[in-house]
MIZANU-420111 format. One record per residue: residue number from 1; residue in three letters; x, y, z of N, C-alpha, C in turn. Coordinates in nm, 4 decimals, decimal comma. Example, Ala and Ser with C-alpha at 12.3 -4.5 7.8 and 13.67 -1.06 7.14 Angstrom:
<nodes>
{seq = 1 | type = ALA | n.px = 1,3190 | n.py = -0,5690 | n.pz = 0,7800 | ca.px = 1,2300 | ca.py = -0,4500 | ca.pz = 0,7800 | c.px = 1,3200 | c.py = -0,3300 | c.pz = 0,7800};
{seq = 2 | type = SER | n.px = 1,2850 | n.py = -0,2250 | n.pz = 0,7080 | ca.px = 1,3670 | ca.py = -0,1060 | ca.pz = 0,7140 | c.px = 1,2900 | c.py = 0,0030 | c.pz = 0,7870};
</nodes>
This chain:
<nodes>
{seq = 1 | type = UNK | n.px = -4,2861 | n.py = -1,3646 | n.pz = -1,7222 | ca.px = -4,1963 | ca.py = -1,4225 | ca.pz = -1,7175 | c.px = -4,1460 | c.py = -1,3722 | c.pz = -1,7787};
{seq = 2 | type = UNK | n.px = -3,9617 | n.py = -1,2764 | n.pz = -1,8080 | ca.px = -3,9150 | ca.py = -1,2794 | ca.pz = -1,9075 | c.px = -3,8349 | c.py = -1,3104 | c.pz = -1,9816};
{seq = 3 | type = UNK | n.px = -3,8028 | n.py = -1,3506 | n.pz = -2,1112 | ca.px = -3,7488 | ca.py = -1,4736 | ca.pz = -2,0924 | c.px = -3,6128 | c.py = -1,4175 | c.pz = -2,1393};
{seq = 4 | type = UNK | n.px = -3,5543 | n.py = -1,5313 | n.pz = -2,1620 | ca.px = -3,3286 | ca.py = -1,5267 | ca.pz = -2,1071 | c.px = -3,2977 | c.py = -1,4351 | c.pz = -2,1929};
{seq = 5 | type = UNK | n.px = -3,1306 | n.py = -1,4731 | n.pz = -2,1062 | ca.px = -3,1513 | ca.py = -1,3220 | ca.pz = -2,2470 | c.px = -3,0268 | c.py = -1,4418 | c.pz = -2,4111};
{seq = 6 | type = UNK | n.px = -3,0216 | n.py = -1,3827 | n.pz = -2,4937 | ca.px = -2,9293 | ca.py = -1,4770 | ca.pz = -2,6231 | c.px = -2,7873 | c.py = -1,5063 | c.pz = -2,5334};
{seq = 7 | type = UNK | n.px = -2,7678 | n.py = -1,6739 | n.pz = -2,6002 | ca.px = -2,6025 | ca.py = -1,7500 | ca.pz = -2,5175 | c.px = -2,5346 | c.py = -1,6725 | c.pz = -2,6421};
{seq = 8 | type = UNK | n.px = -2,5800 | n.py = -1,6146 | n.pz = -2,7172 | ca.px = -2,4620 | ca.py = -1,5525 | ca.pz = -2,8601 | c.px = -2,5314 | c.py = -1,4276 | c.pz = -2,9139};
{seq = 9 | type = UNK | n.px = -2,4343 | n.py = -1,3357 | n.pz = -2,9092 | ca.px = -2,4973 | ca.py = -1,2404 | ca.pz = -3,0144 | c.px = -2,3869 | c.py = -1,2461 | c.pz = -3,1108};
{seq = 10 | type = UNK | n.px = -2,4997 | n.py = -1,2398 | n.pz = -3,2630 | ca.px = -2,3981 | ca.py = -1,2313 | ca.pz = -3,3865 | c.px = -2,3856 | c.py = -1,0538 | c.pz = -3,4500};
{seq = 11 | type = UNK | n.px = -2,2927 | n.py = -1,0543 | n.pz = -3,4955 | ca.px = -2,1374 | ca.py = -0,9135 | ca.pz = -3,4583 | c.px = -2,0707 | c.py = -0,9954 | c.pz = -3,5547};
{seq = 12 | type = UNK | n.px = -2,0675 | n.py = -0,8709 | n.pz = -3,6194 | ca.px = -2,0254 | ca.py = -0,8438 | ca.pz = -3,7839 | c.px = -1,8578 | c.py = -0,7329 | c.pz = -3,7419};
{seq = 13 | type = UNK | n.px = -1,7632 | n.py = -0,7625 | n.pz = -3,8238 | ca.px = -1,6208 | ca.py = -0,6780 | ca.pz = -3,8330 | c.px = -1,6120 | c.py = -0,5815 | c.pz = -3,9521};
{seq = 14 | type = UNK | n.px = -1,6034 | n.py = -0,4629 | n.pz = -3,9295 | ca.px = -1,5683 | ca.py = -0,3953 | ca.pz = -3,9894 | c.px = -1,6848 | c.py = -0,4214 | c.pz = -4,1153};
{seq = 15 | type = UNK | n.px = -1,5464 | n.py = -0,4744 | n.pz = -4,1742 | ca.px = -1,5198 | ca.py = -0,5310 | ca.pz = -4,3740 | c.px = -1,6213 | c.py = -0,7095 | c.pz = -4,3188};
{seq = 16 | type = UNK | n.px = -1,6516 | n.py = -0,7196 | n.pz = -4,3006 | ca.px = -1,7034 | ca.py = -0,8526 | ca.pz = -4,2408 | c.px = -1,8185 | c.py = -0,8771 | c.pz = -4,3457};
{seq = 17 | type = UNK | n.px = -1,8076 | n.py = -1,0057 | n.pz = -4,4475 | ca.px = -1,8768 | ca.py = -1,0685 | ca.pz = -4,4546 | c.px = -2,0297 | c.py = -1,1500 | c.pz = -4,4839};
{seq = 18 | type = UNK | n.px = -1,9682 | n.py = -1,2249 | n.pz = -4,2922 | ca.px = -2,0745 | ca.py = -1,2676 | ca.pz = -4,2441 | c.px = -2,0505 | c.py = -1,2487 | c.pz = -4,0967};
{seq = 19 | type = UNK | n.px = -2,1680 | n.py = -1,2934 | n.pz = -4,0399 | ca.px = -2,1623 | ca.py = -1,1847 | ca.pz = -3,8902 | c.px = -2,0475 | c.py = -1,3851 | c.pz = -3,7725};
{seq = 20 | type = UNK | n.px = -2,0379 | n.py = -1,3423 | n.pz = -3,6828 | ca.px = -1,9805 | ca.py = -1,4046 | ca.pz = -3,6120 | c.px = -2,0506 | c.py = -1,4812 | c.pz = -3,4315};
{seq = 21 | type = UNK | n.px = -2,0317 | n.py = -1,4762 | n.pz = -3,4298 | ca.px = -2,1407 | ca.py = -1,5932 | ca.pz = -3,2952 | c.px = -2,0342 | c.py = -1,5336 | c.pz = -3,1071};
{seq = 22 | type = UNK | n.px = -2,0752 | n.py = -1,4079 | n.pz = -3,0545 | ca.px = -2,0159 | ca.py = -1,4128 | ca.pz = -2,9206 | c.px = -2,0607 | c.py = -1,4350 | c.pz = -2,8125};
{seq = 23 | type = UNK | n.px = -1,9469 | n.py = -1,4742 | n.pz = -2,7079 | ca.px = -2,1027 | ca.py = -1,5295 | ca.pz = -2,5717 | c.px = -2,1083 | c.py = -1,4708 | c.pz = -2,4830};
{seq = 24 | type = UNK | n.px = -2,2193 | n.py = -1,4087 | n.pz = -2,5103 | ca.px = -2,3300 | ca.py = -1,2828 | ca.pz = -2,3850 | c.px = -2,2547 | c.py = -1,3763 | c.pz = -2,2269};
{seq = 25 | type = UNK | n.px = -2,2302 | n.py = -1,4671 | n.pz = -2,2586 | ca.px = -2,1960 | ca.py = -1,5142 | ca.pz = -2,0996 | c.px = -2,0139 | c.py = -1,4146 | c.pz = -2,0396};
{seq = 26 | type = UNK | n.px = -1,9573 | n.py = -1,4889 | n.pz = -2,1244 | ca.px = -1,8037 | ca.py = -1,5094 | ca.pz = -2,1109 | c.px = -1,7682 | c.py = -1,3398 | c.pz = -2,0682};
{seq = 27 | type = UNK | n.px = -1,8331 | n.py = -1,2623 | n.pz = -2,1379 | ca.px = -1,7775 | ca.py = -1,0792 | ca.pz = -2,1473 | c.px = -1,7103 | c.py = -1,0823 | c.pz = -2,2624};
{seq = 28 | type = UNK | n.px = -1,6625 | n.py = -1,1661 | n.pz = -2,2824 | ca.px = -1,5301 | ca.py = -1,1578 | ca.pz = -2,4140 | c.px = -1,5347 | c.py = -1,0733 | c.pz = -2,5313};
{seq = 29 | type = UNK | n.px = -1,5638 | n.py = -0,9643 | n.pz = -2,6074 | ca.px = -1,5094 | ca.py = -0,8808 | ca.pz = -2,6619 | c.px = -1,4538 | c.py = -0,8500 | c.pz = -2,7927};
{seq = 30 | type = UNK | n.px = -1,3081 | n.py = -0,9624 | n.pz = -2,7663 | ca.px = -1,2496 | ca.py = -0,9434 | ca.pz = -2,8338 | c.px = -1,2809 | c.py = -1,1303 | c.pz = -2,9831};
{seq = 31 | type = UNK | n.px = -1,3153 | n.py = -1,2522 | n.pz = -2,8660 | ca.px = -1,2728 | ca.py = -1,3485 | ca.pz = -2,9882 | c.px = -1,4001 | c.py = -1,3729 | c.pz = -2,9715};
{seq = 32 | type = UNK | n.px = -1,4593 | n.py = -1,4716 | n.pz = -3,0772 | ca.px = -1,5758 | ca.py = -1,4961 | ca.pz = -3,1451 | c.px = -1,5494 | c.py = -1,6891 | c.pz = -3,1763};
{seq = 33 | type = UNK | n.px = -1,6189 | n.py = -1,7709 | n.pz = -3,1697 | ca.px = -1,6328 | ca.py = -1,8571 | ca.pz = -3,1127 | c.px = -1,5934 | c.py = -1,9899 | c.pz = -3,2065};
{seq = 34 | type = UNK | n.px = -1,5734 | n.py = -1,9112 | n.pz = -3,3411 | ca.px = -1,4807 | ca.py = -1,9818 | ca.pz = -3,4228 | c.px = -1,3209 | c.py = -1,9718 | c.pz = -3,4464};
{seq = 35 | type = UNK | n.px = -1,3451 | n.py = -1,8538 | n.pz = -3,3467 | ca.px = -1,1373 | ca.py = -1,8147 | ca.pz = -3,3182 | c.px = -1,1087 | c.py = -1,6657 | c.pz = -3,3673};
{seq = 36 | type = UNK | n.px = -1,2098 | n.py = -1,5749 | n.pz = -3,4651 | ca.px = -1,1831 | ca.py = -1,5042 | ca.pz = -3,5548 | c.px = -1,1797 | c.py = -1,3853 | c.pz = -3,3733};
{seq = 37 | type = UNK | n.px = -1,0717 | n.py = -1,2997 | n.pz = -3,4318 | ca.px = -1,0275 | ca.py = -1,2126 | ca.pz = -3,3132 | c.px = -1,0532 | c.py = -1,0631 | c.pz = -3,3642};
{seq = 38 | type = UNK | n.px = -1,1372 | n.py = -0,9869 | n.pz = -3,3233 | ca.px = -1,1923 | ca.py = -0,8696 | ca.pz = -3,4243 | c.px = -1,1197 | c.py = -0,7676 | c.pz = -3,2727};
{seq = 39 | type = UNK | n.px = -0,9747 | n.py = -0,6829 | n.pz = -3,2787 | ca.px = -0,9334 | ca.py = -0,5860 | ca.pz = -3,1548 | c.px = -0,9710 | c.py = -0,4872 | c.pz = -3,1725};
{seq = 40 | type = UNK | n.px = -1,0118 | n.py = -0,4541 | n.pz = -3,2637 | ca.px = -1,0228 | ca.py = -0,3407 | ca.pz = -3,3189 | c.px = -1,2424 | c.py = -0,3444 | c.pz = -3,3454};
{seq = 41 | type = UNK | n.px = -1,2793 | n.py = -0,4011 | n.pz = -3,2573 | ca.px = -1,4297 | ca.py = -0,3452 | ca.pz = -3,2491 | c.px = -1,4872 | c.py = -0,4648 | c.pz = -3,3087};
{seq = 42 | type = UNK | n.px = -1,6167 | n.py = -0,5182 | n.pz = -3,3010 | ca.px = -1,7763 | ca.py = -0,5668 | ca.pz = -3,3977 | c.px = -1,8157 | c.py = -0,4865 | c.pz = -3,3415};
{seq = 43 | type = UNK | n.px = -1,8729 | n.py = -0,4848 | n.pz = -3,4670 | ca.px = -2,0485 | ca.py = -0,4347 | ca.pz = -3,4940 | c.px = -2,2050 | c.py = -0,5022 | c.pz = -3,4885};
{seq = 44 | type = UNK | n.px = -2,2822 | n.py = -0,4579 | n.pz = -3,4802 | ca.px = -2,4307 | ca.py = -0,5099 | ca.pz = -3,5514 | c.px = -2,4943 | c.py = -0,4470 | c.pz = -3,4191};
{seq = 45 | type = UNK | n.px = -2,4476 | n.py = -0,3660 | n.pz = -3,2821 | ca.px = -2,5421 | ca.py = -0,3572 | ca.pz = -3,1772 | c.px = -2,5093 | c.py = -0,1811 | c.pz = -3,1424};
{seq = 46 | type = UNK | n.px = -2,4761 | n.py = -0,1241 | n.pz = -3,2091 | ca.px = -2,4799 | ca.py = 0,0134 | ca.pz = -3,2230 | c.px = -2,6474 | c.py = 0,1037 | c.pz = -3,2849};
{seq = 47 | type = UNK | n.px = -2,5673 | n.py = 0,1388 | n.pz = -3,4001 | ca.px = -2,6628 | ca.py = 0,1727 | ca.pz = -3,4508 | c.px = -2,8325 | c.py = 0,0813 | c.pz = -3,5672};
{seq = 48 | type = UNK | n.px = -2,8982 | n.py = 0,1344 | n.pz = -3,5322 | ca.px = -3,0094 | ca.py = 0,0548 | ca.pz = -3,6224 | c.px = -2,9799 | c.py = -0,0079 | c.pz = -3,7480};
{seq = 49 | type = UNK | n.px = -2,8847 | n.py = 0,0780 | n.pz = -3,8201 | ca.px = -2,7835 | ca.py = 0,0326 | ca.pz = -3,9735 | c.px = -2,6879 | c.py = -0,1231 | c.pz = -3,9483};
{seq = 50 | type = UNK | n.px = -2,6868 | n.py = -0,0504 | n.pz = -3,7912 | ca.px = -2,5683 | ca.py = -0,2353 | ca.pz = -3,7784 | c.px = -2,6408 | c.py = -0,3111 | c.pz = -3,7189};
{seq = 51 | type = UNK | n.px = -2,7614 | n.py = -0,3261 | n.pz = -3,6452 | ca.px = -2,8404 | ca.py = -0,3853 | ca.pz = -3,5804 | c.px = -2,9183 | c.py = -0,5047 | c.pz = -3,7280};
{seq = 52 | type = UNK | n.px = -2,8914 | n.py = -0,3784 | n.pz = -3,8546 | ca.px = -2,9522 | ca.py = -0,4589 | ca.pz = -4,0126 | c.px = -2,9188 | c.py = -0,5129 | c.pz = -4,0878};
{seq = 53 | type = UNK | n.px = -2,7881 | n.py = -0,4951 | n.pz = -4,0901 | ca.px = -2,7333 | ca.py = -0,5608 | ca.pz = -4,1285 | c.px = -2,6677 | c.py = -0,6548 | c.pz = -4,1032};
{seq = 54 | type = UNK | n.px = -2,6271 | n.py = -0,6492 | n.pz = -3,9352 | ca.px = -2,6062 | ca.py = -0,7945 | ca.pz = -3,9298 | c.px = -2,7389 | c.py = -0,9133 | c.pz = -3,9541};
{seq = 55 | type = UNK | n.px = -2,8434 | n.py = -0,8748 | n.pz = -3,9397 | ca.px = -2,9820 | ca.py = -0,9340 | ca.pz = -3,9242 | c.px = -2,9554 | c.py = -0,9841 | c.pz = -4,0912};
{seq = 56 | type = UNK | n.px = -2,8387 | n.py = -0,9451 | n.pz = -4,2303 | ca.px = -2,8820 | ca.py = -0,9725 | ca.pz = -4,3067 | c.px = -2,7904 | c.py = -1,0397 | c.pz = -4,4104};
{seq = 57 | type = UNK | n.px = -2,6391 | n.py = -1,0265 | n.pz = -4,3146 | ca.px = -2,5496 | ca.py = -1,1369 | ca.pz = -4,3395 | c.px = -2,6003 | c.py = -1,2323 | c.pz = -4,2751};
{seq = 58 | type = UNK | n.px = -2,5310 | n.py = -1,3325 | n.pz = -4,3471 | ca.px = -2,4768 | ca.py = -1,4890 | ca.pz = -4,3229 | c.px = -2,4582 | c.py = -1,4818 | c.pz = -4,1505};
{seq = 59 | type = UNK | n.px = -2,4561 | n.py = -1,6070 | n.pz = -4,1008 | ca.px = -2,4430 | ca.py = -1,6634 | ca.pz = -3,9987 | c.px = -2,2735 | c.py = -1,7698 | c.pz = -4,0661};
{seq = 60 | type = UNK | n.px = -2,1661 | n.py = -1,7530 | n.pz = -3,9738 | ca.px = -2,0222 | ca.py = -1,8061 | ca.pz = -3,9638 | c.px = -2,0350 | c.py = -1,9540 | c.pz = -3,9174};
{seq = 61 | type = UNK | n.px = -1,9602 | n.py = -2,0147 | n.pz = -4,0785 | ca.px = -2,0624 | ca.py = -2,1115 | ca.pz = -4,0298 | c.px = -1,9453 | c.py = -2,2475 | c.pz = -3,9832};
{seq = 62 | type = UNK | n.px = -1,8145 | n.py = -2,1769 | n.pz = -3,9323 | ca.px = -1,7424 | ca.py = -2,2060 | ca.pz = -3,8549 | c.px = -1,7685 | c.py = -2,1794 | c.pz = -3,6744};
{seq = 63 | type = UNK | n.px = -1,9134 | n.py = -2,0981 | n.pz = -3,6309 | ca.px = -1,9204 | ca.py = -2,0571 | ca.pz = -3,5239 | c.px = -2,0047 | c.py = -2,1738 | c.pz = -3,5950};
{seq = 64 | type = UNK | n.px = -2,1514 | n.py = -2,2009 | n.pz = -3,6401 | ca.px = -2,2058 | ca.py = -2,2338 | ca.pz = -3,6673 | c.px = -2,1424 | c.py = -2,4560 | c.pz = -3,5568};
{seq = 65 | type = UNK | n.px = -2,0673 | n.py = -2,4513 | n.pz = -3,6454 | ca.px = -1,9975 | ca.py = -2,5716 | ca.pz = -3,6137 | c.px = -1,9730 | c.py = -2,5828 | c.pz = -3,4618};
{seq = 66 | type = UNK | n.px = -1,9431 | n.py = -2,4819 | n.pz = -3,4577 | ca.px = -1,8895 | ca.py = -2,4539 | ca.pz = -3,2322 | c.px = -2,0018 | c.py = -2,4921 | c.pz = -3,1543};
{seq = 67 | type = UNK | n.px = -2,0929 | n.py = -2,4102 | n.pz = -3,1813 | ca.px = -2,1797 | ca.py = -2,4231 | ca.pz = -3,0852 | c.px = -2,3349 | c.py = -2,4824 | c.pz = -3,1487};
{seq = 68 | type = UNK | n.px = -2,3680 | n.py = -2,5316 | n.pz = -3,2352 | ca.px = -2,4110 | ca.py = -2,5760 | ca.pz = -3,2970 | c.px = -2,5173 | c.py = -2,5204 | c.pz = -3,3414};
{seq = 69 | type = UNK | n.px = -2,6241 | n.py = -2,5999 | n.pz = -3,4415 | ca.px = -2,7036 | ca.py = -2,4568 | ca.pz = -3,5002 | c.px = -2,7963 | c.py = -2,4820 | c.pz = -3,4676};
{seq = 70 | type = UNK | n.px = -2,8709 | n.py = -2,5665 | n.pz = -3,3086 | ca.px = -3,0006 | ca.py = -2,5224 | ca.pz = -3,2742 | c.px = -3,0073 | c.py = -2,4626 | c.pz = -3,0912};
{seq = 71 | type = UNK | n.px = -2,8706 | n.py = -2,3978 | n.pz = -3,0454 | ca.px = -2,8561 | ca.py = -2,3428 | ca.pz = -2,9566 | c.px = -2,9720 | c.py = -2,2258 | c.pz = -2,9244};
{seq = 72 | type = UNK | n.px = -3,0141 | n.py = -2,2319 | n.pz = -2,8540 | ca.px = -3,0648 | ca.py = -2,1356 | ca.pz = -2,8568 | c.px = -3,1028 | c.py = -2,1271 | c.pz = -2,7177};
{seq = 73 | type = UNK | n.px = -3,0666 | n.py = -1,9546 | n.pz = -2,6097 | ca.px = -3,1106 | ca.py = -1,9775 | ca.pz = -2,5395 | c.px = -2,9918 | c.py = -1,9998 | c.pz = -2,3919};
{seq = 74 | type = UNK | n.px = -2,8975 | n.py = -2,0647 | n.pz = -2,4436 | ca.px = -2,8272 | ca.py = -2,1946 | ca.pz = -2,3928 | c.px = -2,6652 | c.py = -2,1640 | c.pz = -2,3741};
{seq = 75 | type = UNK | n.px = -2,5738 | n.py = -2,1368 | n.pz = -2,3280 | ca.px = -2,4257 | ca.py = -2,1033 | ca.pz = -2,3030 | c.px = -2,3734 | c.py = -2,2856 | c.pz = -2,3130};
{seq = 76 | type = UNK | n.px = -2,3292 | n.py = -2,3011 | n.pz = -2,4970 | ca.px = -2,2390 | ca.py = -2,4469 | ca.pz = -2,4811 | c.px = -2,1114 | c.py = -2,3500 | c.pz = -2,4643};
{seq = 77 | type = UNK | n.px = -2,0086 | n.py = -2,4890 | n.pz = -2,3470 | ca.px = -1,8975 | ca.py = -2,4305 | ca.pz = -2,3463 | c.px = -1,8377 | c.py = -2,5018 | c.pz = -2,4527};
{seq = 78 | type = UNK | n.px = -1,7722 | n.py = -2,4834 | n.pz = -2,5319 | ca.px = -1,6043 | ca.py = -2,4981 | ca.pz = -2,6121 | c.px = -1,5878 | c.py = -2,6244 | c.pz = -2,5387};
{seq = 79 | type = UNK | n.px = -1,5706 | n.py = -2,7835 | n.pz = -2,6563 | ca.px = -1,5347 | ca.py = -2,9334 | ca.pz = -2,6427 | c.px = -1,6284 | c.py = -2,9803 | c.pz = -2,5959};
{seq = 80 | type = UNK | n.px = -1,7728 | n.py = -2,9041 | n.pz = -2,5153 | ca.px = -1,8905 | ca.py = -3,0486 | ca.pz = -2,5168 | c.px = -1,9663 | c.py = -3,1061 | c.pz = -2,5734};
{seq = 81 | type = UNK | n.px = -2,0339 | n.py = -3,1518 | n.pz = -2,5717 | ca.px = -2,1431 | ca.py = -3,1979 | ca.pz = -2,7225 | c.px = -2,2072 | c.py = -3,1028 | c.pz = -2,6929};
</nodes>
């Protein structure tokens, strides 16, 4: 039995200094959980360099506050505890 897909992907903007949480369930590729919009596109799932950079960047603390620090493999809709 395989593990469930992660609830969020941690991606970054081109000149970003942190990664932001984007839900893998809503399919929205524009807005992170903290409200930051990346209309030009998000990075972190393309080349190996993108994966490596995303892994090195700290997580957006506003995204962490919204989704909770211990969310693992589940989606927590906004506004719910």
